[in-house]
mmCIF file of the N, C-alpha and C atoms, coordinates in Angstrom:
data_MODEL
# 
_entry.id   MODEL 
# 
loop_
_atom_site.group_PDB 
_atom_site.id 
_atom_site.type_symbol 
_atom_site.label_atom_id 
_atom_site.label_alt_id 
_atom_site.label_comp_id 
_atom_site.label_asym_id 
_atom_site.label_entity_id 
_atom_site.label_seq_id 
_atom_site.pdbx_PDB_ins_code 
_atom_site.Cartn_x 
_atom_site.Cartn_y 
_atom_site.Cartn_z 
_atom_site.occupancy 
_atom_site.B_iso_or_equiv 
_atom_site.pdbx_formal_charge 
_atom_site.auth_seq_id 
_atom_site.auth_comp_id 
_atom_site.auth_asym_id 
_atom_site.auth_atom_id 
_atom_site.pdbx_PDB_model_num 
ATOM 1   N N  . MET A 1 1  ? -27.609 -3.318 -2.689  1.00 0.00 ? 1  MET A N  1 
ATOM 2   C CA . MET A 1 1  ? -26.447 -2.677 -2.107  1.00 0.00 ? 1  MET A CA 1 
ATOM 3   C C  . MET A 1 1  ? -26.142 -3.327 -0.765  1.00 0.00 ? 1  MET A C  1 
ATOM 4   N N  . ILE A 1 2  ? -24.887 -3.658 -0.545  1.00 0.00 ? 2  ILE A N  1 
ATOM 5   C CA . ILE A 1 2  ? -24.461 -4.249 0.727   1.00 0.00 ? 2  ILE A CA 1 
ATOM 6   C C  . ILE A 1 2  ? -24.000 -3.139 1.652   1.00 0.00 ? 2  ILE A C  1 
ATOM 7   N N  . LEU A 1 3  ? -24.552 -3.129 2.847   1.00 0.00 ? 3  LEU A N  1 
ATOM 8   C CA . LEU A 1 3  ? -24.122 -2.123 3.837   1.00 0.00 ? 3  LEU A CA 1 
ATOM 9   C C  . LEU A 1 3  ? -23.118 -2.760 4.774   1.00 0.00 ? 3  LEU A C  1 
ATOM 10  N N  . ARG A 1 4  ? -21.959 -2.147 4.884   1.00 0.00 ? 4  ARG A N  1 
ATOM 11  C CA . ARG A 1 4  ? -20.920 -2.672 5.744   1.00 0.00 ? 4  ARG A CA 1 
ATOM 12  C C  . ARG A 1 4  ? -20.746 -1.766 6.954   1.00 0.00 ? 4  ARG A C  1 
ATOM 13  N N  . GLN A 1 5  ? -20.336 -2.367 8.045   1.00 0.00 ? 5  GLN A N  1 
ATOM 14  C CA . GLN A 1 5  ? -20.015 -1.582 9.220   1.00 0.00 ? 5  GLN A CA 1 
ATOM 15  C C  . GLN A 1 5  ? -18.639 -0.985 8.992   1.00 0.00 ? 5  GLN A C  1 
ATOM 16  N N  . MET A 1 6  ? -18.519 0.297  9.177   1.00 0.00 ? 6  MET A N  1 
ATOM 17  C CA . MET A 1 6  ? -17.277 1.031  8.884   1.00 0.00 ? 6  MET A CA 1 
ATOM 18  C C  . MET A 1 6  ? -16.641 1.513  10.177  1.00 0.00 ? 6  MET A C  1 
ATOM 19  N N  . LYS A 1 7  ? -15.316 1.776  10.101  1.00 0.00 ? 7  LYS A N  1 
ATOM 20  C CA . LYS A 1 7  ? -14.595 2.358  11.230  1.00 0.00 ? 7  LYS A CA 1 
ATOM 21  C C  . LYS A 1 7  ? -13.654 3.418  10.694  1.00 0.00 ? 7  LYS A C  1 
ATOM 22  N N  . ASP A 1 8  ? -13.260 4.325  11.572  1.00 0.00 ? 8  ASP A N  1 
ATOM 23  C CA . ASP A 1 8  ? -12.321 5.387  11.196  1.00 0.00 ? 8  ASP A CA 1 
ATOM 24  C C  . ASP A 1 8  ? -10.962 4.778  10.882  1.00 0.00 ? 8  ASP A C  1 
ATOM 25  N N  . SER A 1 9  ? -10.374 5.162  9.754   1.00 0.00 ? 9  SER A N  1 
ATOM 26  C CA . SER A 1 9  ? -9.069  4.599  9.362   1.00 0.00 ? 9  SER A CA 1 
ATOM 27  C C  . SER A 1 9  ? -7.930  5.257  10.107  1.00 0.00 ? 9  SER A C  1 
ATOM 28  N N  . GLY A 1 10 ? -8.122  6.447  10.631  1.00 0.00 ? 10 GLY A N  1 
ATOM 29  C CA . GLY A 1 10 ? -7.016  7.171  11.263  1.00 0.00 ? 10 GLY A CA 1 
ATOM 30  C C  . GLY A 1 10 ? -6.147  7.896  10.231  1.00 0.00 ? 10 GLY A C  1 
ATOM 31  N N  . ILE A 1 11 ? -6.541  7.779  8.956   1.00 0.00 ? 11 ILE A N  1 
ATOM 32  C CA . ILE A 1 11 ? -5.810  8.427  7.876   1.00 0.00 ? 11 ILE A CA 1 
ATOM 33  C C  . ILE A 1 11 ? -6.724  9.477  7.280   1.00 0.00 ? 11 ILE A C  1 
ATOM 34  N N  . GLN A 1 12 ? -6.284  10.716 7.284   1.00 0.00 ? 12 GLN A N  1 
ATOM 35  C CA . GLN A 1 12 ? -7.132  11.831 6.905   1.00 0.00 ? 12 GLN A CA 1 
ATOM 36  C C  . GLN A 1 12 ? -7.773  11.675 5.530   1.00 0.00 ? 12 GLN A C  1 
ATOM 37  N N  . TRP A 1 13 ? -6.984  11.298 4.520   1.00 0.00 ? 13 TRP A N  1 
ATOM 38  C CA . TRP A 1 13 ? -7.525  11.231 3.161   1.00 0.00 ? 13 TRP A CA 1 
ATOM 39  C C  . TRP A 1 13 ? -8.318  9.960  2.893   1.00 0.00 ? 13 TRP A C  1 
ATOM 40  N N  . LEU A 1 14 ? -8.170  8.956  3.750   1.00 0.00 ? 14 LEU A N  1 
ATOM 41  C CA . LEU A 1 14 ? -8.875  7.689  3.553   1.00 0.00 ? 14 LEU A CA 1 
ATOM 42  C C  . LEU A 1 14 ? -10.212 7.637  4.260   1.00 0.00 ? 14 LEU A C  1 
ATOM 43  N N  . LYS A 1 15 ? -10.314 8.366  5.349   1.00 0.00 ? 15 LYS A N  1 
ATOM 44  C CA . LYS A 1 15 ? -11.511 8.468  6.153   1.00 0.00 ? 15 LYS A CA 1 
ATOM 45  C C  . LYS A 1 15 ? -11.940 7.136  6.766   1.00 0.00 ? 15 LYS A C  1 
ATOM 46  N N  . GLU A 1 16 ? -12.907 6.431  6.165   1.00 0.00 ? 16 GLU A N  1 
ATOM 47  C CA . GLU A 1 16 ? -13.428 5.198  6.760   1.00 0.00 ? 16 GLU A CA 1 
ATOM 48  C C  . GLU A 1 16 ? -13.078 3.960  5.936   1.00 0.00 ? 16 GLU A C  1 
ATOM 49  N N  . ILE A 1 17 ? -12.955 2.853  6.642   1.00 0.00 ? 17 ILE A N  1 
ATOM 50  C CA . ILE A 1 17 ? -12.673 1.559  6.016   1.00 0.00 ? 17 ILE A CA 1 
ATOM 51  C C  . ILE A 1 17 ? -13.612 0.510  6.635   1.00 0.00 ? 17 ILE A C  1 
ATOM 52  N N  . PRO A 1 18 ? -13.842 -0.589 5.955   1.00 0.00 ? 18 PRO A N  1 
ATOM 53  C CA . PRO A 1 18 ? -14.666 -1.630 6.564   1.00 0.00 ? 18 PRO A CA 1 
ATOM 54  C C  . PRO A 1 18 ? -14.071 -2.084 7.918   1.00 0.00 ? 18 PRO A C  1 
ATOM 55  N N  . SER A 1 19 ? -14.933 -2.324 8.856   1.00 0.00 ? 19 SER A N  1 
ATOM 56  C CA . SER A 1 19 ? -14.480 -2.641 10.219  1.00 0.00 ? 19 SER A CA 1 
ATOM 57  C C  . SER A 1 19 ? -13.703 -3.956 10.291  1.00 0.00 ? 19 SER A C  1 
ATOM 58  N N  . SER A 1 20 ? -13.842 -4.817 9.323   1.00 0.00 ? 20 SER A N  1 
ATOM 59  C CA . SER A 1 20 ? -13.077 -6.088 9.315   1.00 0.00 ? 20 SER A CA 1 
ATOM 60  C C  . SER A 1 20 ? -11.657 -5.921 8.794   1.00 0.00 ? 20 SER A C  1 
ATOM 61  N N  . TRP A 1 21 ? -11.331 -4.783 8.165   1.00 0.00 ? 21 TRP A N  1 
ATOM 62  C CA . TRP A 1 21 ? -9.996  -4.555 7.621   1.00 0.00 ? 21 TRP A CA 1 
ATOM 63  C C  . TRP A 1 21 ? -9.022  -4.220 8.734   1.00 0.00 ? 21 TRP A C  1 
ATOM 64  N N  . LYS A 1 22 ? -7.773  -4.638 8.571   1.00 0.00 ? 22 LYS A N  1 
ATOM 65  C CA . LYS A 1 22 ? -6.689  -4.268 9.471   1.00 0.00 ? 22 LYS A CA 1 
ATOM 66  C C  . LYS A 1 22 ? -5.673  -3.466 8.695   1.00 0.00 ? 22 LYS A C  1 
ATOM 67  N N  . LEU A 1 23 ? -5.195  -2.390 9.266   1.00 0.00 ? 23 LEU A N  1 
ATOM 68  C CA . LEU A 1 23 ? -4.208  -1.535 8.616   1.00 0.00 ? 23 LEU A CA 1 
ATOM 69  C C  . LEU A 1 23 ? -2.810  -2.006 8.981   1.00 0.00 ? 23 LEU A C  1 
ATOM 70  N N  . LYS A 1 24 ? -1.931  -2.069 7.986   1.00 0.00 ? 24 LYS A N  1 
ATOM 71  C CA . LYS A 1 24 ? -0.529  -2.428 8.212   1.00 0.00 ? 24 LYS A CA 1 
ATOM 72  C C  . LYS A 1 24 ? 0.338   -1.371 7.503   1.00 0.00 ? 24 LYS A C  1 
ATOM 73  N N  . LYS A 1 25 ? 1.454   -1.062 8.104   1.00 0.00 ? 25 LYS A N  1 
ATOM 74  C CA . LYS A 1 25 ? 2.404   -0.201 7.427   1.00 0.00 ? 25 LYS A CA 1 
ATOM 75  C C  . LYS A 1 25 ? 2.936   -0.948 6.208   1.00 0.00 ? 25 LYS A C  1 
ATOM 76  N N  . ILE A 1 26 ? 3.193   -0.202 5.134   1.00 0.00 ? 26 ILE A N  1 
ATOM 77  C CA . ILE A 1 26 ? 3.649   -0.820 3.904   1.00 0.00 ? 26 ILE A CA 1 
ATOM 78  C C  . ILE A 1 26 ? 4.964   -1.576 4.097   1.00 0.00 ? 26 ILE A C  1 
ATOM 79  N N  . LYS A 1 27 ? 5.791   -1.143 5.042   1.00 0.00 ? 27 LYS A N  1 
ATOM 80  C CA . LYS A 1 27 ? 7.060   -1.816 5.275   1.00 0.00 ? 27 LYS A CA 1 
ATOM 81  C C  . LYS A 1 27 ? 6.881   -3.233 5.814   1.00 0.00 ? 27 LYS A C  1 
ATOM 82  N N  . TYR A 1 28 ? 5.697   -3.530 6.364   1.00 0.00 ? 28 TYR A N  1 
ATOM 83  C CA . TYR A 1 28 ? 5.427   -4.889 6.860   1.00 0.00 ? 28 TYR A CA 1 
ATOM 84  C C  . TYR A 1 28 ? 4.764   -5.753 5.792   1.00 0.00 ? 28 TYR A C  1 
ATOM 85  N N  . THR A 1 29 ? 4.406   -5.151 4.690   1.00 0.00 ? 29 THR A N  1 
ATOM 86  C CA . THR A 1 29 ? 3.703   -5.875 3.623   1.00 0.00 ? 29 THR A CA 1 
ATOM 87  C C  . THR A 1 29 ? 4.616   -6.192 2.424   1.00 0.00 ? 29 THR A C  1 
ATOM 88  N N  . LEU A 1 30 ? 5.520   -5.273 2.129   1.00 0.00 ? 30 LEU A N  1 
ATOM 89  C CA . LEU A 1 30 ? 6.413   -5.417 0.994   1.00 0.00 ? 30 LEU A CA 1 
ATOM 90  C C  . LEU A 1 30 ? 7.805   -5.843 1.427   1.00 0.00 ? 30 LEU A C  1 
ATOM 91  N N  . LYS A 1 31 ? 8.541   -6.415 0.516   1.00 0.00 ? 31 LYS A N  1 
ATOM 92  C CA . LYS A 1 31 ? 9.919   -6.804 0.778   1.00 0.00 ? 31 LYS A CA 1 
ATOM 93  C C  . LYS A 1 31 ? 10.849  -5.897 -0.059  1.00 0.00 ? 31 LYS A C  1 
ATOM 94  N N  . GLU A 1 32 ? 11.832  -5.291 0.622   1.00 0.00 ? 32 GLU A N  1 
ATOM 95  C CA . GLU A 1 32 ? 12.732  -4.411 -0.072  1.00 0.00 ? 32 GLU A CA 1 
ATOM 96  C C  . GLU A 1 32 ? 13.729  -5.207 -0.902  1.00 0.00 ? 32 GLU A C  1 
ATOM 97  N N  . ARG A 1 33 ? 13.864  -4.795 -2.138  1.00 0.00 ? 33 ARG A N  1 
ATOM 98  C CA . ARG A 1 33 ? 14.846  -5.427 -3.026  1.00 0.00 ? 33 ARG A CA 1 
ATOM 99  C C  . ARG A 1 33 ? 15.590  -4.316 -3.729  1.00 0.00 ? 33 ARG A C  1 
ATOM 100 N N  . ILE A 1 34 ? 16.870  -4.438 -3.756  1.00 0.00 ? 34 ILE A N  1 
ATOM 101 C CA . ILE A 1 34 ? 17.691  -3.418 -4.407  1.00 0.00 ? 34 ILE A CA 1 
ATOM 102 C C  . ILE A 1 34 ? 18.312  -4.066 -5.634  1.00 0.00 ? 34 ILE A C  1 
ATOM 103 N N  . GLU A 1 35 ? 17.630  -3.921 -6.738  1.00 0.00 ? 35 GLU A N  1 
ATOM 104 C CA . GLU A 1 35 ? 18.137  -4.432 -7.992  1.00 0.00 ? 35 GLU A CA 1 
ATOM 105 C C  . GLU A 1 35 ? 17.593  -3.566 -9.113  1.00 0.00 ? 35 GLU A C  1 
ATOM 106 N N  . LYS A 1 36 ? 18.316  -3.450 -10.169 1.00 0.00 ? 36 LYS A N  1 
ATOM 107 C CA . LYS A 1 36 ? 17.905  -2.629 -11.288 1.00 0.00 ? 36 LYS A CA 1 
ATOM 108 C C  . LYS A 1 36 ? 17.277  -3.478 -12.363 1.00 0.00 ? 36 LYS A C  1 
ATOM 109 N N  . ASN A 1 37 ? 16.338  -2.905 -13.053 1.00 0.00 ? 37 ASN A N  1 
ATOM 110 C CA . ASN A 1 37 ? 15.645  -3.572 -14.144 1.00 0.00 ? 37 ASN A CA 1 
ATOM 111 C C  . ASN A 1 37 ? 16.195  -2.994 -15.484 1.00 0.00 ? 37 ASN A C  1 
ATOM 112 N N  . ASN A 1 38 ? 17.520  -3.047 -15.587 1.00 0.00 ? 38 ASN A N  1 
ATOM 113 C CA . ASN A 1 38 ? 18.179  -2.479 -16.758 1.00 0.00 ? 38 ASN A CA 1 
ATOM 114 C C  . ASN A 1 38 ? 19.266  -3.412 -17.220 1.00 0.00 ? 38 ASN A C  1 
ATOM 115 N N  . PRO A 1 39 ? 19.184  -4.019 -18.359 1.00 0.00 ? 39 PRO A N  1 
ATOM 116 C CA . PRO A 1 39 ? 18.133  -3.804 -19.353 1.00 0.00 ? 39 PRO A CA 1 
ATOM 117 C C  . PRO A 1 39 ? 16.790  -4.356 -18.858 1.00 0.00 ? 39 PRO A C  1 
ATOM 118 N N  . ILE A 1 40 ? 15.727  -3.868 -19.421 1.00 0.00 ? 40 ILE A N  1 
ATOM 119 C CA . ILE A 1 40 ? 14.394  -4.227 -18.968 1.00 0.00 ? 40 ILE A CA 1 
ATOM 120 C C  . ILE A 1 40 ? 14.135  -5.738 -19.131 1.00 0.00 ? 40 ILE A C  1 
ATOM 121 N N  . ARG A 1 41 ? 13.910  -6.388 -17.982 1.00 0.00 ? 41 ARG A N  1 
ATOM 122 C CA . ARG A 1 41 ? 13.590  -7.817 -17.984 1.00 0.00 ? 41 ARG A CA 1 
ATOM 123 C C  . ARG A 1 41 ? 12.129  -8.052 -17.767 1.00 0.00 ? 41 ARG A C  1 
ATOM 124 N N  . THR A 1 42 ? 11.496  -7.127 -17.043 1.00 0.00 ? 42 THR A N  1 
ATOM 125 C CA . THR A 1 42 ? 10.065  -7.261 -16.755 1.00 0.00 ? 42 THR A CA 1 
ATOM 126 C C  . THR A 1 42 ? 9.434   -5.889 -16.631 1.00 0.00 ? 42 THR A C  1 
ATOM 127 N N  . SER A 1 43 ? 8.156   -5.787 -16.919 1.00 0.00 ? 43 SER A N  1 
ATOM 128 C CA . SER A 1 43 ? 7.431   -4.535 -16.779 1.00 0.00 ? 43 SER A CA 1 
ATOM 129 C C  . SER A 1 43 ? 6.583   -4.547 -15.513 1.00 0.00 ? 43 SER A C  1 
ATOM 130 N N  . ASP A 1 44 ? 6.652   -5.622 -14.755 1.00 0.00 ? 44 ASP A N  1 
ATOM 131 C CA . ASP A 1 44 ? 5.828   -5.774 -13.526 1.00 0.00 ? 44 ASP A CA 1 
ATOM 132 C C  . ASP A 1 44 ? 6.604   -5.340 -12.271 1.00 0.00 ? 44 ASP A C  1 
ATOM 133 N N  . ILE A 1 45 ? 7.105   -4.107 -12.272 1.00 0.00 ? 45 ILE A N  1 
ATOM 134 C CA . ILE A 1 45 ? 7.890   -3.639 -11.122 1.00 0.00 ? 45 ILE A CA 1 
ATOM 135 C C  . ILE A 1 45 ? 7.214   -2.400 -10.549 1.00 0.00 ? 45 ILE A C  1 
ATOM 136 N N  . LEU A 1 46 ? 7.056   -2.400 -9.249  1.00 0.00 ? 46 LEU A N  1 
ATOM 137 C CA . LEU A 1 46 ? 6.550   -1.243 -8.545  1.00 0.00 ? 46 LEU A CA 1 
ATOM 138 C C  . LEU A 1 46 ? 7.727   -0.573 -7.873  1.00 0.00 ? 46 LEU A C  1 
ATOM 139 N N  . SER A 1 47 ? 7.976   0.683  -8.210  1.00 0.00 ? 47 SER A N  1 
ATOM 140 C CA . SER A 1 47 ? 9.096   1.400  -7.648  1.00 0.00 ? 47 SER A CA 1 
ATOM 141 C C  . SER A 1 47 ? 8.594   2.427  -6.638  1.00 0.00 ? 47 SER A C  1 
ATOM 142 N N  . ILE A 1 48 ? 9.023   2.319  -5.404  1.00 0.00 ? 48 ILE A N  1 
ATOM 143 C CA . ILE A 1 48 ? 8.624   3.234  -4.365  1.00 0.00 ? 48 ILE A CA 1 
ATOM 144 C C  . ILE A 1 48 ? 9.868   3.768  -3.695  1.00 0.00 ? 48 ILE A C  1 
ATOM 145 N N  . ARG A 1 49 ? 9.930   5.085  -3.550  1.00 0.00 ? 49 ARG A N  1 
ATOM 146 C CA . ARG A 1 49 ? 11.075  5.686  -2.877  1.00 0.00 ? 49 ARG A CA 1 
ATOM 147 C C  . ARG A 1 49 ? 10.600  6.253  -1.547  1.00 0.00 ? 49 ARG A C  1 
ATOM 148 N N  . SER A 1 50 ? 11.458  6.244  -0.564  1.00 0.00 ? 50 SER A N  1 
ATOM 149 C CA . SER A 1 50 ? 11.082  6.740  0.754   1.00 0.00 ? 50 SER A CA 1 
ATOM 150 C C  . SER A 1 50 ? 11.391  8.225  0.925   1.00 0.00 ? 50 SER A C  1 
ATOM 151 N N  . PHE A 1 51 ? 11.734  8.895  -0.138  1.00 0.00 ? 51 PHE A N  1 
ATOM 152 C CA . PHE A 1 51 ? 11.988  10.337 -0.039  1.00 0.00 ? 51 PHE A CA 1 
ATOM 153 C C  . PHE A 1 51 ? 11.306  11.015 -1.238  1.00 0.00 ? 51 PHE A C  1 
ATOM 154 N N  . ASN A 1 52 ? 11.087  12.296 -1.090  1.00 0.00 ? 52 ASN A N  1 
ATOM 155 C CA . ASN A 1 52 ? 10.391  13.098 -2.116  1.00 0.00 ? 52 ASN A CA 1 
ATOM 156 C C  . ASN A 1 52 ? 9.018   12.565 -2.425  1.00 0.00 ? 52 ASN A C  1 
ATOM 157 N N  . VAL A 1 53 ? 8.342   12.048 -1.444  1.00 0.00 ? 53 VAL A N  1 
ATOM 158 C CA . VAL A 1 53 ? 6.998   11.495 -1.649  1.00 0.00 ? 53 VAL A CA 1 
ATOM 159 C C  . VAL A 1 53 ? 5.972   12.586 -1.504  1.00 0.00 ? 53 VAL A C  1 
# 
């Protein structure tokens, strides 16, 4: 078993993360695209809405 040094994530449900990890807001990681997949061209789409979460 590998023991890692952990740090508080600052996120209540996540608790601790490895101390080498850096947290980024999702808006800095993903690129917003406004296009429809209709008719279905691909099944590799992640749909995230900023309301009703």
